[in-house]
LUMLUMMI-660869 format. One line per field, with one value per atom (N, C-alpha, C, O, CB): residue number from 1; residue in one letter; atom name; y, z, x. Coordinates in Angstrom, 1 decimal. Atoms other than C-alpha are relative to their C-alpha. Glycine has a CB too. Layout:
N
i	[NUM ...]
aa	[a ...]
at	[CA ...]
y	[Y ...]
z	[Z ...]
x	[X ...]
This chain:
107
i	[1 1 1 1 1 2 2 2 2 2 3 3 3 3 3 4 4 4 4 4 5 5 5 5 5 6 6 6 6 6 7 7 7 7 7 8 8 8 8 8 9 9 9 9 9 10 10 10 10 10 11 11 11 11 11 12 12 12 12 12 13 13 13 13 13 14 14 14 14 14 15 15 15 15 15 16 16 16 16 16 17 17 17 17 17 18 18 18 18 18 19 19 19 19 19 20 20 20 20 20 21 21 21 21 21 22 22 22 22 22 23 23 23 23 23 24 24 24 24 24 25 25 25 25 25 26 26 26 26 26 27 27 27 27 27 28 28 28 28 28 29 29 29 29 29 30 30 30 30 30 31 31 31 31 31 32 32 32 32 32 33 33 33 33 33 34 34 34 34 34 35 35 35 35 35 36 36 36 36 36 37 37 37 37 37 38 38 38 38 38 39 39 39 39 39 40 40 40 40 40 41 41 41 41 41 42 42 42 42 42 43 43 43 43 43 44 44 44 44 44 45 45 45 45 45 46 46 46 46 46 47 47 47 47 47 48 48 48 48 48 49 49 49 49 49 50 50 50 50 50 51 51 51 51 51 52 52 52 52 52 53 53 53 53 53 54 54 54 54 54 55 55 55 55 55 56 56 56 56 56 57 57 57 57 57 58 58 58 58 58 59 59 59 59 59 60 60 60 60 60 61 61 61 61 61 62 62 62 62 62 63 63 63 63 63 64 64 64 64 64 65 65 65 65 65 66 66 66 66 66 67 67 67 67 67 68 68 68 68 68 69 69 69 69 69 70 70 70 70 70 71 71 71 71 71 72 72 72 72 72 73 73 73 73 73 74 74 74 74 74 75 75 75 75 75 76 76 76 76 76 77 77 77 77 77 78 78 78 78 78 79 79 79 79 79 80 80 80 80 80 81 81 81 81 81 82 82 82 82 82 83 83 83 83 83 84 84 84 84 84 85 85 85 85 85 86 86 86 86 86 87 87 87 87 87 88 88 88 88 88 89 89 89 89 89 90 90 90 90 90 91 91 91 91 91 92 92 92 92 92 93 93 93 93 93 94 94 94 94 94 95 95 95 95 95 96 96 96 96 96 97 97 97 97 97 98 98 98 98 98 99 99 99 99 99 100 100 100 100 100 101 101 101 101 101 102 102 102 102 102 103 103 103 103 103 104 104 104 104 104 105 105 105 105 105 106 106 106 106 106 107 107 107 107 107]
aa	[m m m m m t t t t t g g g g g y y y y y h h h h h l l l l l r r r r r f f f f f y y y y y t t t t t v v v v v v v v v v g g g g g r r r r r r r r r r l l l l l q q q q q h h h h h a a a a a l l l l l v v v v v y y y y y e e e e e w w w w w l l l l l l l l l l e e e e e q q q q q a a a a a m m m m m k k k k k i i i i i g g g g g i i i i i p p p p p g g g g g g g g g g s s s s s v v v v v f f f f f r r r r r a a a a a i i i i i a a a a a g g g g g y y y y y g g g g g r r r r r h h h h h g g g g g r r r r r l l l l l h h h h h e e e e e q q q q q h h h h h f f f f f f f f f f e e e e e l l l l l a a a a a q q q q q e e e e e p p p p p i i i i i l l l l l v v v v v e e e e e f f f f f l l l l l v v v v v s s s s s a a a a a e e e e e q q q q q a a a a a d d d d d a a a a a l l l l l l l l l l a a a a a l l l l l v v v v v r r r r r k k k k k e e e e e d d d d d l l l l l a a a a a l l l l l f f f f f y y y y y a a a a a k k k k k v v v v v p p p p p a a a a a e e e e e f f f f f g g g g g i i i i i v v v v v d d d d d s s s s s a a a a a a a a a a t t t t t]
at	[N CA C O CB N CA C O CB N CA C O CB N CA C O CB N CA C O CB N CA C O CB N CA C O CB N CA C O CB N CA C O CB N CA C O CB N CA C O CB N CA C O CB N CA C O CB N CA C O CB N CA C O CB N CA C O CB N CA C O CB N CA C O CB N CA C O CB N CA C O CB N CA C O CB N CA C O CB N CA C O CB N CA C O CB N CA C O CB N CA C O CB N CA C O CB N CA C O CB N CA C O CB N CA C O CB N CA C O CB N CA C O CB N CA C O CB N CA C O CB N CA C O CB N CA C O CB N CA C O CB N CA C O CB N CA C O CB N CA C O CB N CA C O CB N CA C O CB N CA C O CB N CA C O CB N CA C O CB N CA C O CB N CA C O CB N CA C O CB N CA C O CB N CA C O CB N CA C O CB N CA C O CB N CA C O CB N CA C O CB N CA C O CB N CA C O CB N CA C O CB N CA C O CB N CA C O CB N CA C O CB N CA C O CB N CA C O CB N CA C O CB N CA C O CB N CA C O CB N CA C O CB N CA C O CB N CA C O CB N CA C O CB N CA C O CB N CA C O CB N CA C O CB N CA C O CB N CA C O CB N CA C O CB N CA C O CB N CA C O CB N CA C O CB N CA C O CB N CA C O CB N CA C O CB N CA C O CB N CA C O CB N CA C O CB N CA C O CB N CA C O CB N CA C O CB N CA C O CB N CA C O CB N CA C O CB N CA C O CB N CA C O CB N CA C O CB N CA C O CB N CA C O CB N CA C O CB N CA C O CB N CA C O CB N CA C O CB N CA C O CB N CA C O CB N CA C O CB N CA C O CB N CA C O CB N CA C O CB N CA C O CB N CA C O CB]
y	[0.8 -63.1 1.0 1.9 -1.1 -0.8 -61.5 -0.9 -2.1 0.7 0.7 -62.5 0.9 2.0 -1.2 -0.9 -61.1 0.0 -0.9 -0.6 -0.2 -59.8 -0.2 0.7 1.5 0.4 -61.5 0.2 -0.4 -1.5 -0.3 -60.1 -0.3 0.0 1.5 0.2 -61.2 0.8 0.8 -1.5 -0.8 -59.1 -0.7 -1.0 1.5 0.6 -60.6 0.5 1.5 -1.6 -0.4 -60.4 -1.3 -2.4 0.4 1.1 -62.6 -1.2 -2.3 0.6 1.1 -64.6 -0.7 -1.6 0.5 0.6 -65.5 -1.5 -1.7 0.8 1.4 -69.3 -0.6 -0.1 -0.8 0.8 -71.8 -1.4 -1.6 0.6 1.4 -75.5 -0.2 -1.0 -0.6 0.2 -75.3 0.6 0.3 -1.4 -0.7 -73.3 1.5 1.9 -0.6 -1.4 -69.7 0.3 -0.5 0.8 -0.2 -68.2 0.2 -0.3 1.2 -0.3 -67.0 -1.3 -1.5 1.0 1.3 -70.5 -0.9 -1.5 -0.7 0.8 -72.1 0.5 -0.4 0.1 -0.5 -69.8 -0.4 -0.8 1.6 0.4 -70.6 -1.5 -1.9 0.3 1.5 -74.4 -0.3 -1.1 -0.7 0.2 -74.2 0.4 -0.2 0.7 -0.4 -72.2 -1.0 -1.2 1.4 1.0 -74.7 -1.3 -1.8 -0.5 1.2 -77.6 0.2 -0.8 -0.3 -0.2 -76.0 0.5 0.9 1.1 -0.3 -75.2 1.4 1.7 -0.5 -1.4 -71.5 0.0 -0.5 0.9 0.2 -71.2 0.8 0.5 0.4 -0.7 -68.7 0.9 1.3 0.8 -0.9 -66.5 0.6 0.1 -0.7 -0.7 -64.0 0.5 0.8 1.2 -0.5 -62.9 1.2 1.1 -1.1 -1.2 -59.4 0.5 0.5 1.1 -0.6 -57.9 1.5 2.1 -0.4 -1.5 -54.3 0.6 0.1 0.4 -0.7 -51.8 0.6 0.7 1.2 -0.6 -50.1 -0.1 -0.2 1.5 0.0 -50.1 0.1 0.0 -1.2 0.1 -49.8 -0.6 -0.6 1.4 0.7 -51.6 0.6 1.8 -1.5 -0.6 -51.2 0.4 1.2 -1.1 -0.4 -50.9 1.3 1.8 -1.1 -1.3 -47.8 -0.1 0.9 1.0 0.1 -49.2 -0.1 -0.8 -1.3 -0.1 -48.4 -1.2 -1.4 1.3 1.1 -51.5 0.4 0.7 -1.3 -0.3 -50.9 -1.2 -1.9 1.3 1.0 -53.2 0.3 1.4 -0.2 -0.1 -53.6 -1.5 -2.4 0.7 1.3 -56.6 -0.8 -2.0 0.0 0.7 -57.5 -0.2 -0.8 0.6 0.0 -57.1 -0.7 -0.4 1.4 0.6 -59.2 -0.8 -0.9 -0.9 0.8 -61.5 0.8 0.3 -0.7 -0.9 -58.5 0.8 1.8 0.9 -0.8 -57.2 -0.3 -1.4 -0.4 0.2 -56.6 -0.8 -0.7 1.4 0.8 -59.0 -0.1 -0.1 -1.4 0.1 -59.3 -1.2 -1.6 1.3 1.2 -62.5 0.2 0.6 -1.3 -0.3 -62.1 -1.0 -1.7 1.4 1.0 -64.1 0.7 1.6 -1.3 -0.4 -63.4 -1.3 -2.3 0.6 1.3 -65.9 0.2 1.3 -0.4 0.0 -66.8 0.2 0.1 -1.3 -0.2 -66.2 -1.3 -1.3 0.3 1.3 -70.0 -0.2 -0.7 -1.1 0.2 -70.0 0.9 0.5 0.3 -1.0 -66.9 -0.6 -0.6 1.4 0.6 -68.5 -1.2 -1.4 -0.4 1.2 -71.8 0.4 -0.2 -0.9 -0.4 -70.1 0.7 0.4 0.9 -0.6 -67.9 -1.0 -0.8 1.1 1.0 -70.9 -0.8 -1.1 -1.0 0.7 -72.7 0.9 0.3 -0.3 -0.9 -69.6 0.0 -0.1 1.4 0.0 -69.5 -1.3 -1.4 0.3 1.3 -73.3 -0.1 -0.8 -1.1 0.1 -72.8 1.1 1.1 0.3 -1.1 -69.9 1.0 1.4 -0.7 -0.9 -67.7 1.4 1.7 -0.5 -1.4 -64.1 0.7 1.0 0.7 -0.5 -62.6 1.1 0.8 -1.1 -1.0 -59.3 -0.3 -0.7 1.4 0.3 -59.6 1.1 1.8 -1.3 -0.9 -57.5 -0.9 -1.6 1.3 0.7 -59.0 1.0 1.6 -1.1 -1.1 -56.6 -0.6 -1.4 1.0 0.5 -57.3 0.4 1.5 0.6 -0.2 -57.6 -0.6 -1.6 -0.5 0.6 -58.2 -0.3 0.5 1.0 0.4 -60.1 -1.0 -1.6 -0.7 0.9 -62.0 0.2 0.7 0.4 -0.1 -62.2 0.9 0.8 -1.4 -0.8 -59.5 -0.7 -1.0 1.5 0.8 -61.2 0.7 0.7 -1.4 -0.7 -59.1 -0.9 -0.4 0.9 1.0 -62.2 -0.3 -0.7 -1.2 0.3 -62.6 1.0 0.7 -0.3 -1.0 -59.4 0.1 0.9 1.4]
z	[-1.2 19.6 1.2 1.1 0.1 -1.2 23.0 1.1 1.2 0.4 -1.1 26.2 0.9 1.2 -0.4 -1.0 28.6 -0.4 -0.9 1.4 0.0 28.5 1.5 2.3 -0.5 -1.3 31.6 0.2 -0.6 0.3 -0.2 32.9 1.5 2.4 -0.3 -1.3 35.8 0.1 -0.8 0.2 -0.2 37.3 1.1 2.2 0.5 -0.9 39.1 -0.2 -0.9 -0.1 0.3 39.1 -0.6 -0.3 1.3 0.7 37.1 0.9 0.5 -0.7 -0.8 39.9 0.9 1.6 0.8 -0.9 41.8 -0.5 -1.6 0.0 0.3 42.0 0.7 1.7 0.5 -0.5 42.6 -0.4 -1.6 -0.4 0.4 42.7 -0.8 -1.8 -0.7 0.7 41.6 -1.4 -2.2 0.0 1.3 38.5 0.2 1.2 -0.9 -0.1 37.8 -0.2 -0.9 -1.2 0.0 38.3 -1.4 -1.8 0.8 1.3 34.7 -0.8 -1.7 -0.7 0.7 33.4 0.5 -0.3 0.3 -0.6 35.8 -0.6 -1.0 1.5 0.6 34.5 -1.4 -1.8 0.1 1.4 30.9 -0.1 -0.9 -0.8 0.0 31.6 0.4 -0.2 1.0 -0.5 33.5 -1.1 -1.4 1.3 1.1 30.6 -1.1 -1.7 -0.5 1.0 28.1 0.4 -0.5 -0.3 -0.5 30.2 -0.1 -0.3 1.4 0.0 30.3 -1.4 -1.5 1.1 1.4 26.6 -0.5 -1.5 -0.2 0.5 26.4 -1.2 -1.0 1.2 1.2 22.9 -0.1 -1.0 -1.2 0.1 23.6 1.2 1.8 -1.2 -1.1 26.2 -0.3 -1.0 1.4 0.2 26.3 1.4 2.3 -0.9 -1.2 28.9 -0.5 -1.5 0.7 0.4 28.8 1.2 2.4 -0.5 -1.1 30.9 -0.1 -1.2 -0.2 0.0 32.0 0.1 0.7 1.2 -0.1 31.6 1.4 2.0 -1.1 -1.3 34.8 0.5 -0.3 0.0 -0.6 37.2 1.5 2.1 -0.5 -1.4 40.7 0.4 -0.4 0.6 -0.4 42.7 1.3 1.6 0.3 -1.2 45.9 1.1 2.0 0.5 -1.0 48.0 -0.3 0.5 0.3 0.4 46.1 -0.4 -0.5 1.1 0.4 45.2 -1.5 -2.2 0.6 1.4 41.7 -0.4 0.2 -0.4 0.5 39.8 -1.4 -2.2 0.0 1.3 36.9 -0.4 0.4 -0.1 0.5 34.7 0.4 0.0 -1.5 -0.3 36.3 0.0 0.5 1.4 0.1 35.8 1.3 1.2 -0.4 -1.3 39.5 0.6 1.7 0.9 -0.6 40.2 -0.9 -0.8 0.3 1.0 37.4 0.6 0.1 -1.0 -0.6 39.8 0.5 0.7 1.2 -0.4 40.9 -1.1 -0.8 1.2 1.2 37.4 -0.2 -0.2 -1.2 0.3 36.8 -1.2 -2.2 0.0 1.1 34.5 -0.2 0.8 0.1 0.3 32.8 -0.8 -1.7 -0.8 0.7 31.8 -0.5 0.4 0.9 0.4 29.6 -0.9 -1.7 -0.7 0.8 27.9 -0.5 0.1 0.8 0.5 25.7 0.1 -0.5 -1.5 -0.4 27.0 0.0 0.0 1.4 -0.2 27.2 1.5 2.3 -0.5 -1.4 30.5 0.8 1.9 0.2 -0.6 31.3 0.2 1.3 -0.8 -0.1 30.6 1.1 1.9 -1.3 -1.0 32.8 1.4 2.3 -0.2 -1.3 35.7 0.3 1.5 -0.1 -0.2 35.3 0.4 1.4 -1.2 -0.4 35.4 1.3 2.1 -1.1 -1.3 38.3 1.1 2.2 0.0 -1.0 40.2 0.3 1.4 -0.5 -0.2 39.7 0.8 1.7 -1.4 -0.8 41.0 1.5 2.4 -0.6 -1.4 44.1 0.7 1.9 0.0 -0.5 44.6 0.5 1.6 -1.0 -0.4 44.9 1.1 1.6 -1.2 -1.0 47.4 -0.4 0.4 1.4 0.5 45.2 0.0 -0.8 -1.5 0.0 46.0 -1.2 -1.3 1.4 1.3 42.5 -0.4 -0.6 -1.0 0.5 41.3 -1.5 -2.3 0.1 1.4 38.1 -0.4 0.5 -0.1 0.5 35.9 -1.1 -1.9 -0.7 0.9 34.0 -0.7 -0.1 0.7 0.7 31.3 -1.1 -1.9 -0.4 1.2 28.8 -1.3 -1.4 0.0 1.3 25.3 -1.2 -1.0 0.1 1.3 21.7 -0.7 -0.8 -0.8 0.7 19.7 -1.1 -1.1 1.0 1.1 16.5 -1.0 -0.6 -0.7 1.0 13.3 -1.1 -1.7 -0.6 1.1 10.7 -1.3 -1.4 0.1 1.2 7.3 -1.2 -1.5 0.1 1.1 4.2 -1.1 -1.9 -0.6 1.0 2.1 0.2 -0.7 -0.1 -0.3 3.8 -0.4 -0.4 1.5 0.4 2.6 -1.5 -2.0 0.5]
x	[0.2 48.7 0.2 1.0 1.1 -0.1 48.2 0.5 0.2 -1.3 -0.5 49.9 0.7 0.2 1.0 -0.7 52.5 1.5 2.1 -0.2 -1.4 56.0 0.5 0.2 0.5 -0.3 57.4 1.5 2.3 -0.3 -1.4 60.7 0.4 -0.3 0.3 -0.6 62.9 1.3 2.1 0.2 -1.2 65.7 0.8 0.3 -0.4 -0.9 68.7 1.4 1.6 -0.1 -1.4 72.5 0.7 0.2 0.7 -0.7 74.9 0.4 0.1 1.2 -0.5 76.4 -1.0 -0.5 1.1 1.0 73.2 -0.3 -0.5 -1.3 0.2 72.7 -1.2 -1.7 1.2 1.1 69.9 0.2 0.4 -1.4 -0.2 70.3 1.3 1.2 -1.2 -1.3 73.9 0.1 1.0 0.4 0.1 72.9 -0.2 -0.7 -1.2 0.3 72.9 -1.5 -2.1 0.8 1.4 69.5 -0.6 -1.6 -0.4 0.5 69.2 0.0 -0.9 0.8 0.0 70.1 -1.1 -1.8 1.4 1.1 67.6 -1.3 -2.2 0.0 1.2 64.9 -0.2 -1.3 0.0 0.1 65.7 -0.4 -1.2 1.3 0.3 65.7 -1.5 -2.1 0.9 1.3 62.4 -1.0 -2.0 -0.3 0.9 60.8 0.0 -1.1 0.5 0.0 61.9 -0.8 -1.6 1.5 0.7 60.5 -1.5 -2.3 0.4 1.5 57.0 -0.5 -1.6 -0.4 0.4 57.0 0.0 -0.6 -1.3 -0.1 57.8 1.0 2.1 0.5 -0.8 59.2 1.3 2.2 -0.8 -1.3 62.0 0.1 -0.9 0.1 -0.3 63.7 1.3 2.1 0.0 -1.3 66.5 0.6 -0.2 -0.2 -0.7 69.1 0.8 1.5 0.9 -0.8 70.6 0.8 0.3 -1.0 -0.8 73.4 -0.2 -0.2 1.5 0.2 72.9 1.4 2.3 -0.8 -1.3 75.7 0.0 1.1 0.0 0.1 74.5 -1.4 -2.3 0.6 1.3 71.6 0.0 1.1 -0.8 0.1 70.4 -1.3 -2.3 0.1 1.2 67.8 -0.6 -0.3 0.3 0.7 65.7 1.0 0.6 -0.9 -0.9 68.8 0.8 1.6 1.0 -0.6 70.0 1.4 2.1 -0.2 -1.4 73.4 0.1 -0.6 0.6 -0.2 74.6 0.9 2.0 0.7 -0.8 75.9 0.5 -0.4 -0.8 -0.5 78.2 1.0 1.4 0.7 -0.9 80.3 1.5 2.0 0.0 -1.5 83.8 0.5 -0.3 0.2 -0.5 86.0 -0.1 -0.5 1.5 0.0 86.2 -1.4 -1.5 1.0 1.3 82.5 -1.0 -2.2 -0.5 0.9 81.0 -1.1 -2.2 0.7 1.0 79.1 -1.2 -2.3 0.6 1.1 77.0 -0.6 -1.4 0.4 0.4 76.3 -1.5 -2.0 0.8 1.5 72.5 -0.2 0.5 -0.7 0.3 70.9 -1.6 -2.3 0.6 1.5 67.4 -0.2 0.5 -0.4 0.5 65.7 -1.4 -2.3 0.2 1.4 62.6 -0.5 0.2 0.0 0.7 60.0 -1.3 -1.8 -0.4 1.3 56.9 -0.8 -0.5 0.0 0.7 54.3 -1.5 -2.0 0.5 1.5 50.6 -0.2 0.7 -0.6 0.4 48.8 0.3 0.8 -1.5 -0.3 49.1 1.5 1.9 -0.6 -1.4 52.8 0.6 1.5 0.7 -0.5 53.4 -0.4 0.5 -0.7 0.4 51.4 0.8 1.2 -1.5 -0.8 53.3 1.5 2.0 0.0 -1.4 56.8 0.0 0.9 0.6 0.0 55.9 -0.3 0.3 -1.1 0.2 54.6 1.2 1.5 -1.2 -1.3 57.9 1.0 1.7 0.7 -0.9 59.8 -0.5 0.3 -0.1 0.5 57.5 0.3 0.6 -1.6 -0.3 57.9 1.4 1.7 -0.3 -1.5 61.7 0.2 1.4 0.9 -0.1 61.0 1.1 1.9 0.4 -1.0 63.2 -0.5 -1.5 0.4 0.4 62.9 0.6 1.8 0.5 -0.5 63.1 -1.0 -2.2 0.1 0.9 61.7 -0.3 0.5 0.8 0.5 59.6 -1.0 -1.5 -0.6 1.0 57.4 -0.8 -0.2 0.6 0.9 54.4 -0.9 -1.8 -0.9 0.7 53.1 -0.8 -0.2 1.0 0.7 50.3 0.7 1.2 -1.4 -0.7 51.7 -0.7 -1.4 1.5 0.4 50.8 1.3 2.2 -1.0 -1.2 53.3 -0.3 -1.3 1.0 0.2 53.7 1.2 2.2 -1.3 -1.0 55.7 -0.5 -1.6 0.4 0.3 55.7 0.5 1.7 0.7 -0.3 55.6 -0.5 -1.7 -0.6 0.4 55.5 -0.6 -1.4 1.1 0.5 54.8 -1.5 -2.2 0.8 1.3 51.5 -1.1 -2.3 -0.2 0.9 50.0 -0.3 -1.0 0.5]
C-alpha cells in the first residue's frame, strides 16, 4: 500500500480544547478512520527557536513529542484540514511512504 507518513511535532504539555494536543490528534485520527497512530517522547531536541529541550523532571511540560500516522492521501488531507480548522499552529512532515504487513505464510 502507498500513502504518507504524517508526523506532527509538539511538546508534552501543549493543550487544545482542554485536551493535550497529542491526545486530540489521536482522537481526531480515530474519528476519521485512521487505523493507528503513535506518540513518542524525545530524549532531547531543538526547534526553530534554537532552544535545546532535554528530559528533566521539572521541565516535562516542554519535552519534545512526536505524533505519527501512516495514512492514505485522503486521510492525510482530512487530518490536516482538522488541524487547520482549529487554527492550531503545528509543525508537520508529510512524506510519501510504502507500508504493509510482512507475512511469511503468504509466500
